[in-house]
Wavefront OBJ file of the C-alpha trace (Angstrom):
o trace
v 47.440 -15.184 1.202
v 50.986 -13.803 1.292
v 53.535 -14.003 4.077
v 52.815 -10.447 5.234
v 49.163 -11.355 5.826
v 50.156 -14.513 7.689
v 52.448 -12.567 10.019
v 49.670 -10.051 10.571
v 47.225 -12.808 11.523
v 49.793 -14.356 13.838
v 50.442 -11.030 15.552
v 46.713 -10.295 15.886
v 46.235 -13.662 17.599
v 48.522 -12.604 20.401
v 51.312 -14.807 19.069
v 49.341 -18.034 19.583
v 49.667 -18.973 15.907
v 53.441 -19.036 16.376
v 53.011 -21.375 19.322
v 50.631 -23.577 17.352
v 53.167 -23.791 14.530
v 55.663 -25.084 17.079
v 53.097 -27.576 18.422
v 52.444 -28.832 14.900
v 56.181 -29.323 14.380
v 56.439 -31.266 17.655
v 53.432 -33.419 16.724
v 54.789 -34.245 13.268
v 58.225 -35.085 14.706
v 56.735 -37.490 17.252
v 54.409 -39.038 14.662
v 57.166 -39.685 12.135
v 59.677 -40.974 14.700
v 57.309 -43.283 16.582
v 55.613 -44.556 13.413
v 58.933 -45.644 11.952
v 60.102 -47.172 15.221
v 56.886 -49.018 16.095
v 56.366 -50.395 12.588
v 59.908 -51.802 12.535
v 59.358 -53.254 15.985
v 56.062 -54.868 15.015
v 57.489 -56.410 11.845
v 60.438 -57.831 13.797
v 58.009 -59.333 16.315
v 56.006 -61.009 13.567
v 59.189 -62.447 12.059
v 60.345 -63.783 15.432
v 56.995 -65.432 16.182
v 56.992 -67.041 12.736
v 60.480 -68.436 13.384
v 59.476 -69.747 16.804
v 56.593 -71.614 15.208
v 58.946 -73.259 12.694
v 62.033 -73.598 14.886
v 61.294 -73.670 18.581
v 65.006 -73.999 19.354
v 66.001 -70.955 17.269
v 69.052 -72.857 16.018
v 68.654 -72.091 12.321
v 70.891 -69.558 10.606
v 67.811 -67.474 9.836
v 66.884 -67.319 13.515
v 70.415 -66.447 14.600
v 70.623 -63.726 11.951
v 67.289 -62.236 13.027
v 68.320 -62.202 16.685
v 71.678 -60.598 15.976
v 70.117 -57.852 13.864
v 67.374 -57.029 16.369
v 69.085 -57.193 19.747
v 67.958 -53.617 20.444
v 64.268 -54.498 20.042
v 62.100 -55.633 22.989
v 61.110 -58.975 21.463
v 64.746 -60.041 21.191
v 65.467 -58.851 24.733
v 62.562 -60.981 25.972
v 64.081 -64.038 24.280
v 67.564 -63.221 25.552
v 66.296 -62.709 29.105
v 65.526 -66.402 29.378
v 69.148 -67.152 28.462
v 70.199 -65.706 31.808
v 67.986 -68.139 33.729
v 69.082 -71.451 35.141
v 67.692 -74.384 33.176
v 66.464 -76.148 36.300
v 64.147 -73.314 37.359
v 60.457 -74.273 37.406
v 58.188 -73.032 34.647
v 56.253 -70.745 37.020
v 59.432 -68.965 38.075
v 60.508 -68.474 34.483
v 57.052 -67.131 33.638
v 57.392 -64.556 36.406
v 60.833 -63.508 35.176
v 59.603 -63.165 31.609
v 56.649 -61.110 32.792
v 59.054 -58.858 34.685
v 61.124 -58.415 31.523
v 57.985 -57.462 29.591
v 57.010 -54.921 32.258
v 60.424 -53.277 31.872
v 59.915 -52.992 28.110
v 56.337 -51.632 28.037
v 57.150 -48.066 29.234
v 59.684 -47.747 26.396
v 57.034 -48.460 23.761
v 54.907 -45.345 24.295
v 57.858 -43.054 24.888
v 57.197 -39.523 23.557
v 53.493 -40.233 23.053
v 52.764 -38.005 26.050
v 54.020 -35.104 23.950
v 51.491 -35.888 21.230
v 48.762 -36.201 23.868
v 49.732 -32.766 25.238
v 49.578 -31.215 21.758
v 46.079 -32.664 21.247
v 44.865 -31.033 24.454
v 46.777 -27.761 24.215
v 46.255 -26.833 20.539
v 42.467 -26.164 20.741
v 42.940 -24.160 23.948
v 45.595 -22.022 22.319
v 43.346 -21.577 19.300
v 40.511 -20.398 21.517
v 42.833 -18.022 23.341
v 44.028 -16.603 20.016
v 40.443 -16.106 18.899
v 39.606 -14.195 22.085
v 42.620 -11.939 21.598
v 41.588 -11.411 17.967
v 38.081 -10.489 19.106
v 39.502 -7.775 21.339
v 41.378 -6.372 18.371
v 38.297 -6.594 16.152
v 36.056 -4.682 18.559
v 38.693 -2.052 19.197
v 37.707 -0.336 15.918
v 34.175 0.495 17.044
v 35.149 4.135 17.438
v 35.298 4.358 13.654
v 31.536 4.459 13.059
v 31.661 4.516 9.260
v 33.860 1.429 8.810
v 33.130 -0.305 12.122
v 30.778 -2.969 10.788
v 33.043 -4.197 8.000
v 36.163 -4.065 10.149
v 34.517 -5.921 13.030
v 33.176 -8.731 10.821
v 36.506 -9.012 9.039
v 38.353 -9.060 12.356
v 36.076 -11.769 13.744
v 36.636 -13.910 10.652
v 40.399 -13.568 11.018
v 40.209 -14.272 14.754
v 38.412 -17.574 14.112
v 41.410 -18.787 12.098
v 43.200 -19.464 15.402
v 40.429 -21.765 16.581
v 40.334 -23.535 13.214
v 44.113 -24.110 13.298
v 43.991 -25.419 16.839
v 41.202 -27.860 15.996
v 42.992 -29.031 12.854
v 46.202 -29.762 14.787
v 44.229 -31.603 17.488
v 42.356 -33.738 14.935
v 45.543 -34.727 13.119
v 47.243 -35.527 16.417
v 44.274 -37.530 17.725
v 44.103 -39.767 14.654
v 47.800 -40.629 14.849
v 47.765 -40.896 18.661
v 45.087 -43.595 18.515
v 46.855 -45.289 15.600
v 50.178 -45.379 17.447
v 48.505 -46.666 20.619
v 47.034 -49.496 18.564
v 50.538 -50.481 17.456
v 51.786 -50.293 21.054
v 49.025 -52.688 22.159
v 49.872 -55.009 19.261
v 53.547 -55.108 20.262
v 52.665 -55.804 23.906
v 50.463 -58.676 22.713
v 53.364 -59.963 20.602
v 55.656 -59.984 23.636
v 53.043 -61.842 25.694
v 52.671 -64.361 22.868
v 56.444 -64.837 22.640
v 56.535 -65.403 26.394
v 53.933 -68.175 26.140
v 55.695 -69.726 23.135
v 59.033 -69.768 24.982
v 57.467 -71.365 28.065
v 55.656 -73.982 25.981
v 58.948 -74.941 24.367
v 60.915 -74.747 27.613
v 60.981 -78.501 28.209
v 63.241 -78.894 25.164
v 64.659 -75.403 25.262
v 68.181 -75.859 26.617
v 69.891 -75.973 23.170
v 67.944 -72.874 22.190
v 69.199 -70.904 25.161
v 72.832 -71.737 24.416
v 72.393 -70.842 20.757
v 70.759 -67.510 21.509
v 73.313 -66.679 24.170
v 76.092 -67.219 21.673
v 74.653 -64.375 19.596
l 1 2 3 4 5 6 7 8 9 10 11 12 13 14 15 16 17 18 19 20 21 22 23 24 25 26 27 28 29 30 31 32 33 34 35 36 37 38 39 40 41 42 43 44 45 46 47 48 49 50 51 52 53 54 55 56 57 58 59 60 61 62 63 64 65 66 67 68 69 70 71 72 73 74 75 76 77 78 79 80 81 82 83 84 85 86 87 88 89 90 91 92 93 94 95 96 97 98 99 100 101 102 103 104 105 106 107 108 109 110 111 112 113 114 115 116 117 118 119 120 121 122 123 124 125 126 127 128 129 130 131 132 133 134 135 136 137 138 139 140 141 142 143 144 145 146 147 148 149 150 151 152 153 154 155 156 157 158 159 160 161 162 163 164 165 166 167 168 169 170 171 172 173 174 175 176 177 178 179 180 181 182 183 184 185 186 187 188 189 190 191 192 193 194 195 196 197 198 199 200 201 202 203 204 205 206 207 208 209 210 211 212 213 214 215
């Protein structure tokens, strides 16, 4: 299938194939960007939890290096948020403040995923619309009695390409949307775990806070 045929199919679909090409580009951009970002975030969270298990005070050079390299990630901001608290505050108050910090971070995790969700919903509808437009074009040749049958069947087959493209885009988007949401839930669980680990180590945590704040 050459480029001329592709442009013809796109034009016969009422231009919906052009729109679906744009939706596919948007979906792939979101998938690549969020996959890279969430995987890095999840790996950093695993490293931080491993360090907290070994060094609850986060005074080692390894811990300080990890914190300094990942200050833009939510896990590090959760740890740093406790550095702003007074050491004499009760554990329940600190738990509430940490929970508040986590709630501020959660909306940033699924940023742009609404675009992928929109593509999943919109692509099949656009495909169906393109098929309907293609059907109109296919049945418009009925005046030509001799070639009507072959032209109509060929037109219907071409019109169904729009629906197939829309479904393909939606299926690809749905798989990655669920996969990315799984990583978001994992990162939220990591932050909740870090919160509990920090609170459990709070009774001997004052040197940790000063060390982290120095970063």
